[in-house]
N, C-alpha and C positions, 0 to 999 in steps of 0.2 A: 527548221520544216515542222509543216501542219501536221500537225496525230492524226485527223479526223483523213486518213487516206483513202482511197480506193481500189482493192488487188482482185484483180481478177486470175483468177486460179483455173487452167484445167489438162485432163488427164482421168484417163480413167477405160473401162473394156477390163481390167484385170487389173487384182488385189495390188501386184509389182508395181504399177501408176497410181492407183487410188492411194493407196496408204503411202507414198511419198507425200500426194499434194496436201493430204490431212495434216501431216506430222510439216511440213515448211506451215501451212500454214496457222498450227497451235502456238511453234515459233516467232510467229509474227506477230501475233494477237497479246503473248505477253508482251511483245517490245512495243506494241501499237495498240492497248484495249481500247481505243475510240475507232479503230480506221473498222471499214465495210471490207467484208468476204463476197463472192460472188462464187461460185463455179460452174465451169459448162464442161457438159459432160454431150453422152449419147444418148439418147432414147435407149429403152429397150435395155442396159445396161447397167452392172450390177455399182454401178458409182450414181444412179437414180436414185436408191436405196441406202446405202452403207455414207453419202456428205452428209445426209439429212441428219441420221441418226451420228452424226457428228455432231452434228449444231449448227451446219454451214446451208444456206439457198445454194442449188441451184437449176440451171436452165439446161435444157436439154434438145442438143441439135437430130436434124433425120441424117443421122451418119452413117456409115459402115465402110470396113476395109477390102479392097482390091483379092480376090481366091483366086490361086494360081490357075486353077481350070476357066471355063468355060462357063458361065452361071448366070442367073436372072439376074444377080443381086451384081454383077457387073454393069450387065446392060443398064442398069438403074445407079450407077454410080456416077454417070456426068452428073443428073439429076439433082441428085441429093447432094454432087458438091456446092452445086451454084444453088441450092435451097439452104446449106448448112452458110455459104460463105454471106449472103443477103440474113441470114438471120444473126449470124454472128452480130452482124454489122447493126444490124438494131439495138443488139444488147449493148455492145459498147459505145454507142452513141448515146443511150440512156445512162448505162454503168458510169460513163466517164472513166475508166480506169485510170493510178498512176503507174504502175505496171503490171506486165500481165506477165505472167505465169505457165508452164508446159510440161508435163512431166510424162507428159506422152501416153498412143493413145490416138483412138481417128477424130473425137474432135478436136484434141487440141490442134492440128493442124487448120480446119480455116477457122478459128478461133486465135491462131497467134498468125496467121497471116495478114487479117482483118488488121488487127495490134500493130501489124510492120508498119503499113499500111497507111496508116494516121499517127504513126511518128513514137506509136506511146513503148515505151524503154521494153524490152522482151528479153526473157530468161529461159532457158529451157533444160533440165535437168534429163540427163543418159543414167539408165541406170545399168546400162546392159552391157559387155565387152564389144558387141557388132549393132551396131544402132539399126533402128528401123529404117526405115524411107521417110518415114512425118518427121523425125529430127533432121535427118538428112538435108531434107529442103530447106527445113525453118534456119535450120544452122549458118545460114549465107547471109540472114540477115536480122539473126539476134543477137543481142549486145553480150551478152555472159554466156558461157557455156559449162558449166556442171557437171564432173562425170566422178565415173567409180573404177573405172580401168588407166592401164596406164597404155602407151600405143593410139588413142585414137585422134593424132592431128592427121593419121591418114580419109580420116571421114571428116573433120571440123577446119573451118582455119584455128593457125594453132595458137596465134593472137588471144583466140578470143575463150581456150578453154583454165579451166579450174580444177584443178585433182579434191576434190571435197569426201568423196563417198557418198553413198546413198543412206538415208537417213531409217533408224533401226528406231525400235520399241522401249523407250529411257529403260523398263524396267528388266534389261538383262544385261545392262553394264555390271548389278552386282548379283549377279545367277551362282558366285560362286560361294555365295555366304549358302545359300538356301539349299543346297547338297540332301541336308536332313528334313527340311520342310519340305520338297518337291518328293521322297521316299514317303513321306510321312501320309500328304497329300492323295498319290498313288498309290497305295496300300501295296508299296514293294518292301519284299524279301530282299534284307540290310546286307545277306550274306552271296547274292548273286549280282549279276553280270547286268545293267539293263542295256536293252536295245533299244532305239526309236524311232520309228518310223514314218515317214512325214511325205503326203502326197501332192499339198495343197488342198485349199477347199474344197475341190469339188472329185480331188483323190487322184490317184494312176492309176489306170487297169494291169499294166506289165507289174506296176512294184508291187500292189495287193496281189495279185496273180503268184509272183513270183514269195509273197510271202505266205501263200496259203501252202504253195509247192514243199513249203521248207519246214514248218507247222514240226515236224519226227526232228528231224536235223534240229531248232532251236533248243526239243529238248531236251537230245543226247548231248549236247553243248551246255545245260542248263544253265540258259538265260533266260531274263523275265523280258518280253515284248509287249511297250505301249504301241500300238497302232493306230495312226490315224487314218484314216480307209476314206474319207470321204464323203460329200453329201449323197454321190450317186451309187454308191457301193454299200453303204452303212446296213440296209435290207439283205445284204447279199454275205458280207460276211460278220454280223455279229453275233452270230452263231457260235465264233471263237472264242469270246469270252467267256466259255464256260470251260476252257481249259485252266488248270494251274496258272499257267506262266505267261499265258498271254493273255491281255486286254481291249478292245478297240475301243473306236470311238468314231465317230463323225469328221468331231473336229475336238482341239483344245482350249478351253480359254483360258487353263493359265498356262500362255506356252514356255516363260518364263521360270514356272517349276518343272516339264516335260522337259526342256535342256538343260536343265539342274540336276536332274536323275539319271540323268541318261549316261552312260561312259562311251558306248561307241552311236552315232550317229548316222542314219540310211535317210537320202532326201532326193527331191529332184532339184533339179540346179537354176531355177529363176533367179533372177537378178537381186531381189528384196531377202530369197531366203539365205545366199550368199553371202552376202553380205551380215546377216541377223548371226551366222555361219562363222564366220571372222572373230567375229564380239564375242561369241560360245566359246570358243577354244576348244574344242571335243576331236577326238577321231571320229571323220566321215567319208562314206561312199555313198560320191553323187552316180547318179541313174538319172542320166539329162532327158528328156522328153526329147525325140527326133522328129515330133508334131509341130512345133513350130518355126515362124518367122525364121529363115537364114539360118537354122540352127544354133541359135544367139546360146542353147538353154547349155548345149555342146562346149562350147567358147566361153563360155563364164567360169565351166568347172577345169576348161584346159587352163585357163588365167591361174587358179590354185594348185592345180597339181604339177605343172613349172615351175614353180616356185615350193614343190614338194613340200603341198601344208593340205594333199588329199588324195582318194583315192577313187579313180576317173574307173568306173565298168557300165558300159551302154549297152544298151536293150538286146541289140545284136547281142549281145559278150552273158548274156545270165546265167548260161548252163553254167560257166566259170564259178555262177558266186559262193557256194559252200565250199570251195578252195580258199576262194582270197580272203570269204568272211574270217572262217578258221584259222589260217594267216593270222590277220590280224590281231584276233580274238586272242591270241597266244603268246605273242611280241608286245610285252609292255615296253618297251623302248621305240617302236616303231609308233606305238600308241603315242607317245610321248612326244616324237619324233616330233607325228602328224600336229598335235593339239599346239606346240608350240610355235612353228612355222604357222598355220594357219592364223593361230592371234594377233604373228607379228603383223598383216596385212591386212587388220581389221582398223578401221575411220570412226571410232569413237565419238566424233565433232560433227559429221557429216552436215545433221539438221543444221547448226550453227553458224557453220561453216555456209555455207547452198545462202541463209539468211541473213547474213554480212556481204554478202554479193549484191541481193537484194536493196540493203538498205544501200550500199555504195551507188546502186543505178538510181533510186530517189533521188540524190544526193544530187546527182544531175542535172 
């Protein structure tokens, strides 16, 4: 097989689509150092910044999703779609990809539609337990569909599905040897339990409000909190870092050390986060965002909870948090049970397995 292959990757809108796309590209680059890579994203979305930071070229399409209520954006959607299909066609005609990979997000729709129409082998990677509309449509003509959860034959042709899991940061594979390093890095008290609170890169308003309203409760429980409140909320909550047992961070550069330091984790249930937490294997309380398409975060969390690997607390039930948390904190057996069960669901070889499927397409 020729080594100077052309690989087209499209995915974005959120970190949950961008990170898998970059992880796949990095693994392909290791195997094919002379390969040419081109990403296609949505103009004004975070991939236009994150992908070049990772060392890859990206082209932007004028595209956005359809809102559930009537908006000006919805009225412009047909024009955006026509524009994106036309521009995706130009990009593909010039780049001549040997394979096209979609990891979800607005831009992957028109990009893979055009790739399929030109007979280019395509693979889509679905991170969630409940797929979005883009991947449902693309699955009809995709050659291979890599998934992270069981029972997706409800949405995709069964003969195309391969369960691989979601790509995760490779530095998470060794976190159990980093506990001491993590406690030192975050200057933690080794005699106290550590709670890690994650709301995503932008932050989660309800989770932040929950932590703020339970600061005295955490003090009484004699726990210390690493609180990642997100970019949008840091100015509002950074004052609480003055408290002895609370650290407030806009984001965490060393997620591996944060995970390694934690005894209990409170987190949203985005697909990438869930996959990482399975690798980490710590007791988790999931608080899914109800404001995402098809409520897929709740479905992601339920897939773990149904196998007794985590606790699910809906935003509508947050008044019960102190009871749920204290019960878990005092039950060492429950903590061990959750840790073992969530860790059994981990798929640490996801990136390798996905790239193996891409290689199979390249060989055909």
